[in-house]
N, C-alpha and C positions, 0 to 999 in steps of 0.2 A: 523781369519778374513781378512776380504782384505784390502789390502791396502787404502791410503788415497785417496777417491774421489772429484776431483774438480767439482760442481755444480755451474747451470748457469742460470739465468728464464730471457727472456726478459719482466719486467718490465711495458713497458709501451705500448705494444697489451693486457697481463691484463687485466690494467684500466681502456683500450676501450672498452674492454665488460664490466666490469662488477661495474667502479666507474660509480655516476652519479652525477647529477651537484649539488647536495646537501649536495654534499663533500667539500667543501668552507674555511673547517675548516681551525682554526692558528694552531694546535696540536694535533700532532696525540693521540686518546685519549688508545693506547695501553699502551703506555707509557714505552718505554721500557728501563730496567738500562743497566748500561754499562758492567754492567756484565753477560750480559745473550743477547747481543745486537751480532746479527745472521749477520749480514747485515754489509758494509763498512760504516767508516761516512756520504762519501761524499750521499751515499743511503740512510741514516738512516735522514739525514737533508731534504731530500729533503722528504719523509716520511711524517716527522714532518712539513717540511709546505704545507703540505696539496697537492704536488705536484706530477707531472707524473716522477717520473725517468726513464733517459730514459734506464737504464739497472740494472741489480740489481749486485752488486759488485759479485766476485767470493766468495762462500762461502767451505772451509776446515770444513769438520767433519772429527774427531780422531775414526774411530771405533773401537784403539786399547783403549785409554782412555775412557768406556765408564763413564756419569756422573753419573746414578746412581748404588745404592745397590741392594744387592739381599733381597727378604722383609723377617725377622724374624719372626720366632712363633709368631698364634697370635693364643692363646688358648680360644677366648670371641667367644662368641653363634654366629654364623653365619644367614644367611639373609638365608628365607625358602623359600618365595614368589619366584617361577618365572617369572628372567625378562622376562615381553611383548610389548609390544609395542597396546597401549587400541586405541579402534578406535576412540573418540574423541580428541585422542592425534596424528593421521595422516591427513594430508591433504586430500578429498573427492574423491581423482586421484589415489588415493596408492591403490595398490590391494596384499594386504597380501595371501601367503599361507596356510596353513593348516600344512603343518609340516615344523619342523621348522622354523629359523629368514628369510625366504625368501624375498623380497620385492618385486613389480614389479609397473610399471606406467600408466597409460595409452596412450597409445597414435597413435588416430585416433581424427579427425575429431578437429583441433587445439591443443589437448589439450599435442599433442610433444613439441609442447612449452614453458608450464608449468608445473614449479618445482612442484618433488614431496618429500613433506617431515613426518619424522616420528621419536618417540619421546617415548623412554623407559619407562618402570613405575619405576627404580628406581635412583631417584641421591644421588649423590656422596658429604656427607659435611665434609670428612676428611679422612684421610689417602690414600693409591697411589695406585691404578684402574686402570684398561685398559676395551678394549673392543675391539675387533676384525670386519672388512667388507673387505668381498673377492667380487672383480666384477666380477657376473658367465657372463651375456652377454651385447653386444653392441646394442642397432636397428641401425636402415640406413635408418630414416626415414628424408626424406627430407626437407630441411630448406628454405626456399625462403627468396630470395637475396632483401636485404633491396633500393628502391627507390632508396633512398638517396644515395646509397654507402658509406653507413657504414658497417664495419666489422658484420657478424650474431655474434650471442654467438655460441660456440662448440656444434655441437650434443651433447655430451656426458658429460655427467657433475655428479660429485661426490666431496660431502661436508663431512667429518665426523669430530665430535663434541662433547661438551655440551653446555645445555639451559635452561633453567630456568623454571621453573613448569608453565602453564598457558601460555607458550608463543606461538605463531603461528611456525610451525615447519618447517619456511622454514630458515636458521641458516645461520648467516655470516653476514646482512645486517639490525642487531639489537642491541642495546648497553644488551641485552640479551640474544649474545650468544656470542659464537668463533670456528673455526674450522677452516682447513685445505680445501684446497682442491685438485681435480686434475691435475690442471695444476699447483700445486709444489709453493701455496704460500699459506697464514696465513690471515684470516678476519675478523675481528670486525666493527660492526655499519659503512660497506659499505669502512671500508680502508684494504685495500688491502699487502700485500708483498711478495715477492719472497721472500723463504725461501728453496726451497726444489725441486728436480726434478716432470717432471708430472709420472702419474702411470694410468694404463688401465686396460682392461680384462687383470683379470687372475693372479693377485697380492692382496698378501692379506694387507691390511692395521690396524698395528695397532698405537692405540689413547691409553696415558697415561697417565692419569693424575693425578698431586703431590698436597696432600691439607695435608702433614706431616709437622707438625709443625717443629718436629726435623729433618725433613732433608733439604739438604741443596739446594736443588730444590722444593723448597714450592714454593706454587703456581703458577705452572709452567706446559703448556703443553708440549709434546712430540709423535710426529708421527715415525713409522718404519713403511718399507717397507721390504715384508718377512724377517721379522724378524731383519734389520738390520737400523740401526739410517738414517733418512737422513735428521737431521736435531735439533738444537744445543734447550734444552728445550726455549719454548717460554715463557715469566711470561704474567702472564692473567691479565686483565684489571682492573681497579680498579670497574668498575661498578662492577664485578662477584666477586667478593672478598668474603670470610664471608656469599655465600650462595649456597646451596643446586642444583648442577649441575646435568643434567640428559643424558643419552649417545643418540645425536641425528645423525641422516643424512640425509642429500639433496637430488636427482639425479634428473634428464632426462634422457630419452634416455637407461636406463641402469637395471637387473636387477640385485640383490645383495643379497646376501648374510651374516646377521650380526648372531653375536657368542657376545652370553651374558655369557657362561658357564663357569665351573671353568676350563678346561681343552683350550688353543690356541690352534688353527690351524698348527700355527711356534713358534718354539722356538725362544725366547727373550733372547740376551744378559745377561739379569739379569732376578732373580725367580721377577715375577709378579702377582698379583693377579689377579682373571678378576671379574668385579664387578659381577656375580652370587655368587660367593666366597668372599663378603663385609663383616665385620661383623655387628652387623645390628645397635653398636651404629655409627657406621659410616656413616649410611645413610638413604635416606627418601624412603619412598615406598609412591608412589602415589595410595590409593584407590579410585578404579572407582567401583562402585557399580549402576547395573541396575536397574531402578526404580520396584520397589515393585509389582505393577499390570503387567510388561512387557511391558509399554507401553512408546512410546516417543513417543518426544511434535515434530508437524510441525507449526511454529505458527506465522503467519501472521497480522502483525501490520496492525493497522486500522489509519492513520491519514491524516492530511490535509496539502496541502505541504505547504511550507516554515515554518510550527509550530512544529518543532523540531523532524521531522521524525527520520533522520538518525543521529543527534546527539543521540536520545536517546536509537535508537542500538547501538551504539559506546556503551557508557554508560551499555547497559542492558550485550552485550555479554565480558564486564569488570569484572562484576558482576559474571556470568555463562559465565566462556571459555566453557565450553562442549559445545555447542550451536553453531553449525555450518553456514555463511550465506551463501547464495545463491543469487547474487543479480550481474545487470552488473556492478557497483561499483567493489564488492569485484571483481571480474575476470578481471576489471584496475589493481585493483590496484597487481594481483597477476600477470601480466605479463610484467608490468615494472618491481616486483622482480626480472621476470626472467629473466630478461635480453634486450627483448624485446627494440629495441627503437621506440621510440612518435615521433614526432616534436613538437617543441612546438604552444603551442595554437592551439594543432589539435584540427578544432570542436567547437574549443570556444561561437562561435553563435550560435549553435546547438545544443551545450551538455547543460545537464541536470543532476542530482544527478540519478535520475531513469533510466535515457537513452544516460551514457555519451558516446562520440561520440569515438570507438578506436580508431579509426589512427594508425594501425600497419602496416600496409598494406597486413594483411594475412586474405584472405577472411572467412576463416571459425573461424576464432577470430572476422570480423567486423561485420559478416550476423548475429548471433546469436547460430553458429552453436554447440560450447563447450560450451555455458552454458547448452541448452535443453541435452548435454549428462550429464554435470556435475551432472542436475536434474537426470536422468535416472540414474547414482551410487547413488547419498545420497538417492533414494530412496529403494535399493535395501537395503541398510547399516542399520545399530543401533545402532544410534547418531541422536538426537536431532535436530532440521534442524529449522534456522529461515529465511523466503523466502522475502527477503524485497523490496518490490517495493510500489511505493508511488498511479499511477494510477493505476496498474493492483487491487491491494489490497479494491480501494472505488469502483472496478465497480462486479457488480454482476457477468458477464461474463464472467469476468479473472477471479473471483475469482471459480467459476465452474468448468476454467481448469485448475487449475492449482490443486487442488486439485485431481484431474481424477487422478493424477501423483503420486498419495502417496494412496495408497488404501489395502497394506498390512496389514495383522489385529496387525502387533504391533509397526502402528503410531494411535498416538491420532493428532487429526485436531483440532485446538486451533483456534480466530479469536478471538487478541483482540484490542480493539475501544481506542486505546488515543486520545483525544478530548477533551478540556474544561482547565481546573484547572490542573496541574500537581500534579504528589506526592507531596511526601515533602520532603522524601530521591532521588528523582530525579533533584527539585528545590537545591535541599544542591548540588548534583551535581552541577549544572549551578552552582550553585551562587560561589561556588570555583574555575572551572573554569575561570569561566569572573576574577574573584579577580586574577588567575595570572596570565592569560595574563595582565587585568591592571597594576600589578605588573612587570611582563617582559616587559611592554611596559616604564612604569616608570622609573626603573632600566638603563631600556638603552639609556632610555634621561639625568641620572642622571651621567650614565660613562662619556658619552659622551663628557658632559657637562666637567667633570673633569679632562678627555685625552687634550680637551682644556686647562684648567685651568696649566695644569704640561706644556703644549708647551709654551704658553706664561708665564709661571716663567721661564723655558730652557731660551726661548729665552731673557728676563731679565737680568736673571743671566747672560747668555755670554756677553750682551751688557755692564753689570756691572763687570767684568772682563776683559774684554778690556778698562772699563776706569780704573780701580783700575792700573791696568798693565801702563797705561800710565803715572797717577799720581805720582805710584811709583821710574817710570822709574823716570822723572824730580825729583823730590824727593834725587833721588841719584844722579844727575844733579847736585844738586843746594849746596850738599854738595859733592862734591866732586871738585865743586869749590871756598863752601869754605874750602876745606881745602887746594887748591891749593895756593888761598892766600894767606894761612895761611904763608904754607911754602914760599913761595914767602916775603912776610917780616923778618921770620925769619934768609931769608937768605940778607937782606937790613942792619938786626946790626949784620949785620957780623957772626953770627953763619952758622953754614955748613948745609945748608937745606939737607938732609937726606930722600928719598923716600923709604917707607915699601910698598912693594906691599902685605901688610895685610892690605893697608889702607880702598880697595876699598871693602874687602868681611866686615870688621870691619863697616863704613859706609852702605851696604846692611843691615848687622844684626841690626845696627840703626835702617835704615826707618822702618822694620817688626817690630820691635819692638814696634814704636809708631804706628803703624798702629791699627786701633781695623779691629774688624771680624762683618759681619752686619749679626747679625744670620738669618738660613732661615726659612719661615714660615711654620709652620704647617697646612696640606691640614687633616685638623683633620672631616669635612662634615661625614655625617652621610647617607646611601640612603633612601631613603623613604617610607615612612609604608602608601601605599591607602589601602583607605575603597571604598567601594562598596555605590552609592547614592541612592536615593528610587526609580528615576527611572531607573534607575540599576537594580537593586533588583526587576523592575516588569517587564522588559523587560527581558523571557526566553526563544524567538525564533528568538532571532539575530542573524543574519547573519553576519560569520567572513569576516573577509575583504578577497574580493578577490574568494568567495566561491560562486561556482552558484547556481544557483535555480534549487529547489528540483525535476519543472517541468519545460519544456520549452514555454514559452508565445503561440506555437500557440498550443502542445496538450493539457496546460489546456484551451484556449478558445472553442478546438472541443472536448476535452470527460466529462468539469466539471458537464452539465448537467446532466448527468449517475451517478454523484457522487451519492453510496449511500451505506448506512452500511448491515451488513451480518444479516440475516435471517437465521431461524430454516430451510427452508426449500432446502438453500444449499448444507447440507451435511456435516457440518462441527458437529464435540463433544460438541464443546464448542466455546461460542461466552461469553464474559465478555468487559465490561463497565470499563475500569480498573482505569479512572477519576473522571469521574462525569456519575450520572445516563442516560440511555435511552432518556430517553425525554428530557434532557438537553442538550445532544449530539444534535439531532434533530433539535433542535435547533439552535443551533451555527450554522449546515449545512447549515441549509434552509439560514440563516443571510450569508452565507459566501457565496454562490450561490446569491442571489440577489442581493454582493455585487461586483459578479464577472460577472453577467449581466449587469452591470451598466460598466462596467470600460474594460468589454473585446468586443472581435470581432466575429463576429459569421465568418468564414474564409469560407464555405460551399455556402455562402449566392452568390445567381446571379436574374438578370431581368426574372421576368415571364412572362403569356402569357398578361396580366390585365398591366403591363410596359410593354409593346411591343406594343400593342394596344394605348394608352395612346399617346406612345412617336413617332409613325406613324401620329397620328392626330395631332402634333404639329407640324412636320416635314411639313406637306402639307400646316398647316395653316402661320407657319412660311415665309414662300415658297412664299406662296401666298401675306403677305406682303410685304415680299422683290420685288416684281411684281408692285405689287400698288405703293411701295413707288419709284422707278426706274420710273414706267409710270407719279406719278407727277408732278417728279421733269422735265420729258421731257416736253416745249412748244406744241409741237403741239397733244403730248398723252394726255393732261393734256384738249388743247382745246375741241380735238376731244370728251374726257369724260365728258367734261361739257357737250356737243349736245347732247353723245349718253343718260345723264340721263333728260339732260329737256327735249328729245323727249319722256323716257318711263313714265315720271312725269305727261308731258302733254298727254298720253296716257292715264295711272289712273283715271286722273283727269279731264279730258273732255274736261276743258277749258283752260288748261295748264297755271294754276298758281301752281304752286306745296308748299306744308304748307310751313311755315317759321322755321327755328330751329335757338337754339340759336347758336348765330357765334363763337367759336370760339376766343379768346383774345392770339395774342402770344404771350409772351413776350421778344421773345429772335429778334421781329420786332422793326429795332432801330426809335428809336421814335423822331419825326422831332424836332432840337432846334432853328430853323430859319427859316422862307420864306425860300424856294430856290428860286433861281433866273431863271430868263428868260429861258429858254432849248433856243439853238443854234440848228443851221441846222443840225447840226449831231448827237444831242439827241433826234430830233422829229424824225430821220431816225428809231436810233436804236430804240424808243419806238415803231416804227409801225414796228420793224423785230420783236422785243421781243415779240409784240403782231400780233401772224401773224390774228387771227380771226378775224384783226379789230372792235372790239368793241366799240370803241370810250373813249377807259376809258381815254385812255392820256390825250383828248383834254380835256373831263368832269372835267378831277381834271385838270389844267392848271385855265378854268374858277369858278369853284368856289372850291378855297385853304380855307380852313379852319387858323385858326388862329391859332396858338402852344399849345396854354394853352387851348384852344377848345378842341381839339386831346387830348391833354394829359389827361384832364379830363374824354374826354370819353373812352377815354381806361382802364383810373382804374374802373370808371363803367364797364367794360365790365369785369374784373376780380374779379371786387367782388364777381360778378353774375357767374361766369362759377363755373360749376361741372363736374370735372373731368367723375367722378363715378355717376353719371347720363348720360351718352351721351348712347343713347341706339344705334346708330351704328358708331364704330368705323372707318371705312371706310369713313363716309359724316359725321363730326361734323358744319359743318358750312351750308350745305344743298347748297355749292358747288364741291360737290365733291373732299375736303378736309381730308385725314384719319386723324387720329388724327397722328401718327407714323411720319410726313408730317414732322416736328423740329428735327426728330432724326440722330441722330450724332452713326461713331465709336463705341464708347462707351454706347452709349442707348440699339442697338442691342445688340452686346457683354451681359448689364447686361440685360437684356431683355429675353437672352435665357437660361442664370445663375438662376434666378428669378422661372424659371418654371423648370432646373431639380432639383435645390435643394427644392423646392417645392414635386417636382416629387419622390424623392432619399428619402424623410420624409416617405411621404406614402406608396412606394415601400417596403420601408424596416418595414414598422407594418403589414401589409399584408404578404411576403414573412417570414416571423422571426414566425408570428403564434405563440409566445409565451406573453402571459399575463404579466409576470414582467419583459417581457422588454418593458417601456417605449417610447421609440427611443439611441439612441446611443450619444454618449458624443460628442464637437467637436473636439475632436484631432484623432478620427477617421471616419469625416468628407471627411479628404482624400479617405482614403482605401475604402469604400461602394464609391466614388465616381468612380475610378477608377474598381471597379467592375460590376458596372450597366453601367458606359459611355464609360468603355475601354480606357478613355484616363483621363492623368493628370491633376490632379489639380493644378493648381500653383498662391497661391495667388500673386504672385511677374507681373502674366501678368494684376491684374487688383487692383496697385498701391498699393495693400496692404502687412503689412513684416509679416502677420502669416495669419492664417484660423480667429481669433476670432474677425481680422479687416471687411474680408469677410464678417461675419455673422454681423457686423455693416452695412456695407453699405446694405445690404437685410433685414436689419430690417422690411421694410413693410411686408417680406414675412417669415421671417426667424425668432423664439424666441429662448430665451436660455432659461427652466428653471428647477430647479436643474439639472442645468449641463450638460441637457439634450436639444439638440435641436430637437424644434416643429415649424408645419408652419400653419401660423394664418388664412391661405387661404383650402376650405373643399377639400376631397381629389379626392369627387364626383362634377368635372361642366360640365356643359353642354356644354359649349365656354370654350374659352383659353382666350379672350376679355380681363379679369381683368385683365393678364398679365400686359397685354401694357396698360390698365389705370392705374397700380399702377409703370410702367415706364414713363410714362407721367408726374405722378405729381411727382414721384422723379423729373424730370428733371427740370419741371417748381420748383418746390423749390432750388433745388441749383440755379437756375439762381435768384431768389429773395436773397436769400443770398448774390449772388455774385456781385449782383447791389448794395445791400447794403454794399458791402468792409472785406465779408466774405474768404478768400482765402483758409480755409477747405474747400471751397463746390468745389472748381476745382474736381476734378478725375484724380487725374495722370498716366493714365496707361502706366507701361514699355514696357510692350509690347505692339500695335497695334493692332494684329491680332491674336486671338485664336488658340493656336496650331494644328496642323494637319489642316489647312483649305488649299486647294492647287487642281488646277485642274489636275483630272485626268485621267486613263484612261476613266470610266463611264463617268463623265460628259464631256468630247469628245464626246461619240457613242447620247448623253443624245443635246447634242449643235447638231449635224449632226441629229438629225429625230427633233428637233424644225425646222431646218434651210428648209430643204424637205416638212416640212405640211404646213410652210407658209413662202416662198424665194422673198417673196416681204416686209416681215416684214426686218427693220433695223437689226443690225446684235446685238447692244447691246440690244436689243427686246427680239431676240433669246437667247440669251446667257443668261440673268436675269433669262426667261423660266427654263435653266436648271439651277441656278443657287445654287440650295440645292447638288442637287447631287454635280454637279462640287465639291462647295466643300466639301466634303469626309470626312472623318479623313483618308482614305488611298492614297487622291490626291499627286500629284507627285509634291514635297517640298514643301514648305511653305505655298505656297498658294496666287493666285491674291493680298488676300488682305493686305499678307505680303510685298507688291511693288516690288515683285523679279520677275516679266514679266516671258517671254517663251525666253528661249536663243535661240532654236536652231526655233521656232516659228513654235510651233507644226508640224512638217516635218511629211508629209506620211501618216497621216492621223492616228501617233498614238504620246504618250504623256512621251517616254520612256524620256527623261531629264526633262518632265515638264517647270516650270516656273523659271525662274536661276537667268538669271542678265538684259534680255533685258527691267524689267523697274522699275530698282533700286529707280526712281525717282517719273518719269511718273508717276506710277498707284496711289503709296502712297501720292503724293501728289494731285491726280487729283479727285482719288476718297472718303477723306480723308477728302481732305481738301477743293476741289469742287475747284483746283488751273490748271486742267484741264491740258494740254499736257506742261503750262508755262516750269515748271523745268525738265521735260522731252524731250520739246523743246530746255532746253537748252545742254542736251545732247545729241545731235542731235533722228532727227527721226523715223532714222531708216526704216526698208520699213512694214507697215503694214503684218499679215499671213492674206495669202489668200484661201477663202473659196471656194474650185472651182469645177464645173462642171465635172465628168468625167463617163466614163460608167457602174461604179459599184457605181455612188451615187455620193453625196457630198462630197468632203477632204477637207483636209485645207492645203497650201502648204508656204513654207515662205518667199515669194519673192509675190510683190507687191500689190495690193490695196483689204479690205476686200469685200470682194461679193460675192456673192450665184448667185448659177446653174442655168439654164432657169425653166419659171414657166409653168403649167401643160399645157399652150397654146402653147409654145416652142418659146415663145419673147428672145430675146439675153439677156443672164446674166447682173443680174445687181447687182451695185455694193451698198454698204452700203449704198449710200449719194445719190444714183440714179445714179452713173455716168456710165456711156458702158466702158469706158476703166481705166486702171491702174492709169494711171495719169491724168486724173478728180479726179477721186478720191480722187489723192494727192491734188491736186490743195484744190477741196472742205472743207479738214480738213484744211491746213495749212489757207484756208477763215477764214473758223469760228474758226481759235486759235488766227489767228489777232482782231478778233472784238469783240471775247470772246462771241464767238458759246455757243450752249450746254457742248462745256466743258467746259463750268465756272459752273454749277449745280455741278461740283463732279460726271458727270456719267462718264465720263474716262479720262483714263491717256492715256502717248502715246508712247514710242523711250525708249530711256536707250542705250546710246552706240553706237548706229545706228547695235543695234541689231536685232530691227523686233519685234515685236509683240501687243499686244491689250495697 
């Protein structure tokens, strides 16, 4: 026999490969006894605490003192059936040979990363028996290094041991198995301890299971290498005691030869019978009979998402362990149990039970190659298979594609529809599981409360002990003082005082005898017994805590319309509706699909040609309305417009008398509260300036002034008669060329555009979806479809709303919610878009009336006063240049407004003019690379939005307005000088914005207009901004 050998293994490296994060248990489930402990106390303590010891202590095995004895002669009846590997007791990737017990594993397409397992057909119940495994070869498949830097699992791995019947033959990581591994460790329930040396190719490993109650090594497991003991007998865990244990091997990237025969490959230090030579009464034979008709099931369960799909699969396989599951979920579990590391929360947002995100960093596993190879391998084996897919089994095309892989004659292709009220046995199983989860939760809460009570009681006992010690010391001190005084009294009477050392002990004993012991409270509270409520018993498809959905939301939205049940023309040999009749299942499916249509989004919807045409027409109308609005704000242009309109009407009527129209009564006009004072000279001058047409209205008004009450009565009468929807021409509501949107502020224009956008979105969805079962979409999907059609984000906070529901309330004259579905109150096929102007004007007037009545809620509270995406971009600059060259004599504001719809585009540079961010470098060199950054932080915002012109911008510094100057290539824009245009067609000198010949004259004119409150006070333009220059 060889001398003593010192065996050592780094347990830290092994634990890093095989232990998972779920292994943080308080004690070692293997429960090693002191008699058979093979490791040092320090390492054992670390293992029992669930920690990773830095290194297993040195272990000495005395080979000369063998613990086992020779097997006595046994005349009982021997096992006659050969010990084999049945197909259901092997994983799909195992390839057994036709000669002997040779086992190989598939090693291509990502399968080299998956463990393979096989379990023998005979289990040991009593006695002492062994089997042997020899590593024939090791393959050299390359392992991909993890991107996170974690060391990969060993390329070649072998585990030999025993497992219970019906368990998955990947041993070591469940409570149903125990094994030794090629790294020198012993594993049970994902706990691993180093006990021996490594072994590899060429070695013959013998495993001895001792279940002989008369043996001193009863309920132990031993390992031998080439006939030499490698470790002390290891005790069996309590979970495996008293059960039939079957020889099992788990391996990866190796080929094995397993020997169950009566004669061992190598001589053992003692006589031990092999499993094939076992007494019949000591073993249990796993009888696996093929179906009588030779047909194996290929089962496709058809279930609705999140209605017990995978829970039923788990329950079915627990009742029928000879079925092999093929699904992405199973491969994910398989890879994790094979030692592949996956980052926490990998792909959680996109994951589902049906299509989980692998996230292992192995392309062939992540892209589904491994699943395809496993399907191919299973289609060549004689085994029952369950193809567990939710979306695939609900879709006809996917079902027919799946059946193409199972064409061999020994397969029976079956479809089971599991929809409706479940069967009684499944209900019982679900209720038992729910009760167990509820009981475990209640027990955990009970134990936590009990531990808290114990902690509190121990703290109180410590406090009482301290207080007791203090009182005891005080009593002893008092007794000693009394004794001292007694001694002094005796000495005073002439008696000799004698001190006795035993006095102190007598005093302590007397004090302790007088003390009373408090009885410790007895905590005899029993754990609670829970029961399922009626609501819990009715909830059969409850999702467990932290469990993913069966299908991702995107997958449901895109595929549910094609869901259906199997039909005879798909190629199934059998179609069964297991829970309810077919017509009831059809009704349930239709109801479920209708609910999905109401609550799910159409992911692939987009704008149609009809929508694009309507949208282009709207942009043109909006552009014209903006131009007309700015013209009305310009006194010069307003006078010109009046004259043009008068001449047009005179020409039409012949006598120059235009037909009267209902005058617009504007609530926003301030009513005079007292007779105005007589105007001073300067006031008259201002009136003249503000009325360049010279119509003499100011003088007539001063002469024919009416009493305030009369004016008020006339105004109220006009309000009562005025009807917004009775106006035929929104561009001329009073016969004086006043548009209906004359009093629109920024908020009104924003709401006008939003009304049309919401209206068009609702009608476009109905046209583009083309599904009669979809009456529309709910408000929670409004932002999604808004982005789909308009390519921009809908942010309710920009309109002073906290959510979409509040935004819909603001637009209640256009939108309405019926049964949670958003509908438009405006017809989808309109000849003109004027109705939206009327709706906006009516809403504005209503807000004004409420505000006048003191209703503060009528005020709009826009957080961001400019819609997102407004900006002056390159396209806007080109449009502006084109407009300038077309009409060089027109003022710059007119030209800019002509191009405003293009300028204010989604792709404008910066947030835009309306955001008040100006033109930082002043549109230099005919480009807008930097756009409108800082030049008008105050000027544009206050000037355009509040009609304050350049006052605020002027406070910051007027800066130098950008120049539109002539060049040989046409009009360009420069960052200095005044805004002016190139020569006209007749070659006249350049004209500035205000008709001045030089930039200095233009700036002087600007300042003069600012000083006297010129057209800038009409809200047309702002200027300046920290001297950076810009419009």
